[in-house]
N, C-alpha and C positions, 0 to 999 in steps of 0.2 A: 249693219247692212242698211243702206238707204232704201226708202220706200220706192215701189215701182214708179216709173216715169208717168204712167197714166194716172196713178193716185195723186201725184204732185200736180198734174194738170187739172184734175178734178177739184182739188182743194183751191186752186187759183180760180176756177170757174165758180166755186161756192162763194169765194170772196166777191166776185163780180155780181153775183145774184144778191148777196147780202147788201152790197153797196147800193144797188138799185132799190131794194126793198126798204132800206132805212132812210134813204135820201129822197127817193122819188124821181131821180134823174140818172142818166148814164154818166160815167166819169169822163167820157170823151164826146166831143162835138160830132154828132152823126153826119153833119154836112161837110166834114173835112174830106179832102181827097183821100183815097185809099192809102196812098203812100204816106201821107202825113198821119193818118190814123194808125198805121202800123208802127211808125216811128214813135208816136206817143205811147202806144201800148208797150213797146220794147223799152222805153225809158222808165216805165213803171212809176211815173209821177202822177199821182192821183190827187185831184183837188178836193179839199174839204171845206170850200168857201161858200157853198150853196147854203142858203138860210135853213134848209131842211136838216142840216147837221146840228143845228143849235138844240134840237130836242133829243139828240142821241147822247148816250153816256160815253165817258172816256173809255170804258171797257169795250163798248161797241166799236169805237174808232180803233182801238188797239187791235182788236180781233181782225178787223178788215185789213188794216195795214200788215198784220202778220200773215194773212192769207194771200195778199197781193204782192208779197215780196218777190222781187225780180228773180233772184237765184233760187231755183227749186230746192236746193239742198238746205236753204235757210228757212223755207216755209214750214209752217206747222204741219204735222200729220194729223189724221182724223182723230186719233185718240187724244192728242193735245187740244184739238178744237173742242172736244167734249169737256175737257178739264178747264178750259179757259173760263175766267169769271163770268163772261157774258153768257156762256152756254150752260155752265155747271148748275146754276140755280134753276134754270128752266128745265133742264134734263131731270134734275133731282125732283123738282115739283111734279113733273109729268109722271115719273115713276112712283112717287108717293101716292098720287091720285089713282093710278092704275093698279098698283100692286099693294097699296096700303103700307108701304115701307115706313118705318118709324123714323129713320134717320136719313138725312139727305146724302150722307156718305154711302150708306147702303144702296141707295138708289143709283148713285153715280157708278158704284162698283157693278151693279146689275146692268147698267147701260154699257159699260166697257166689256163686261163678260158677253153680253148679247152680240156686240160688235165682233168679238173674237170668234164667235160661233159661225159667223157668216163667212 
């Protein structure tokens, strides 16, 4: 069963936010006409040529590309986002600090279980 449409849009929005947070710029030229902007968004061609990307890892780029995939059916779902190498270590570390978990795998399991409870 595919995730709800809203969840797929939320994951795309997460990709946009992460893009801006890691690069420091928007993937589209805000001075474009609205029609051109919508065409660029629909094409899902996101530039990674800004110098800000040089300090980002391959895992970060892979996650953003996976979140901004044009076809919602091909996008990651939130559980996959948490398991992605870019997020998994940070999630595990946060749960280790908060819960005193001994293993990163336990922390990730705890994060996924907490997500299921919501």
